[in-house]
N, C-alpha and C positions, 0 to 999 in steps of 0.2 A: 461554447467555452463556461468555463465555470466562471463564480461571481465572486465579490471581492471575501477574503478571508482575513480578520482583524484578529491578532495576538497581541495581549497586552498584559504586563504582571498585575496578578489577582490582589496581591498586599497580603495574601492568606498562607504564605510560606517563601522560605526560600527563593525557588525557581518556578514556585507556580504559576502557571500563566490560563488565563483566559482567553480560551477560543471562540470567535462569533463567528458562526457562518450561515449568512443569511438571517431565519427563523431558530438557527440550532446552536445551542450552546454547549462548549465542551470543556475539559479541564486537561491541562497536560502538566508532567511534573517529570522531576528526575526520580527515580529508587533513591530510598535510603540510603543504598551500597555508596552512593556520590553524593551525598548532602541534602537529596528531597525530602519530600514527605510521602512520598509515592501516591498521592491523591489523585493519579490519574496516567495515562499511557505517557510514554515517554517519548522524545519527537522521533527515533525512529522507527518503534511502534505503529506511530500515524502513519509514517513512510510505507509499511508494509501492510497496514491495514487499508491505505489506497489501493496497491498493487493487487491485494487480497481481494478486493471488492468489485476493481476493473476487471479481472481477469475472469470472477465469478460471474458476473453482471454480461461481460462480452461472452461468454460461453453459454448463457442462457440466451441469448437472441439470435445468436449463431443457432442452437438447436430448434428454437421455435422456428426460424426462419425454412430450417432444413428438415421440418419436421423429425426428428430425431426423437427416440424415447429415452433421453436425458431426464430422470427422475430426481436427480437432487446435485450439485456441487458443493464441494468445501474444499477450501485452499489454506494452506498451513504455510507458515511463513517463518524465518528464523533469521537474524542479522548475524552476520562473523566477519571477524578479518583475517583476512589471508594474506600471506607474502607470497607474491608475485614477480618474479625478477629480482629479489632484493629489496622490493616496498609494498609496505601492506598497504591492500586494497579494501574496502567493502563488499562484501559480496552476502546475495539474500539466496539463501535456498527455499525454493517456493515445490511444496509436493501438493497436486492437484489431484482430489478424490472425485469420482466420476462414477454416478449410481445409475442404472437403469441396462435394459438390453440393448446394448451396444457391439458391435464387432471390432475385430481389433482395427480396421482401417478406419471406422468413424472416431474411436479413440484417438488414433495417431493424428487425424486430420484437427480434433478437437484442442489436442495438444499444440498443433501448428498454430491456431486461433487466438489460443491463450498468448501466445509468444508475439501478437499482434494487438492486444488490447491496447488503448492510449496510452495509459501509465506504465507498461511495459516498453513500448516503444519511447516516451521521454524518458526514461532512464535508461535506456540503453545505447542513448548518443550524448554526443556533448550537451550539458542543458544551458542556455542562455539566463542567467541572473542580472536583471538590471536594478542597482541598489541607488537609492537616494535620499538625503535626509528631508524632511517635511519642516516648512517653513516655521 
């Protein structure tokens, strides 16, 4: 399981957030078009980064276990709102680039494996979020 992630206002901008993940420090912000200073990725950018990183890592692990000639993985993601049956829904478009001497069957299997990465699975089902106020 992952560790604790702490997010707090940084005091450096209208929406800028200091994100701490273990020993790692990141900045989140909103783009200027919505009032932020664009000092860091927006929240949906972090969500897509998580999905992209998980996808790439999962494919690398699978390729190593199966001794596949996968030389490089690259994942490109884009978020959009789409209308489905009269209501707006979030959709992430994920394009996976696989490099290496792979057969069509191997490439298809890697796509199936990509759809089984832990972040994809978590996002693809109703996600439980338990919220509480600190004392």
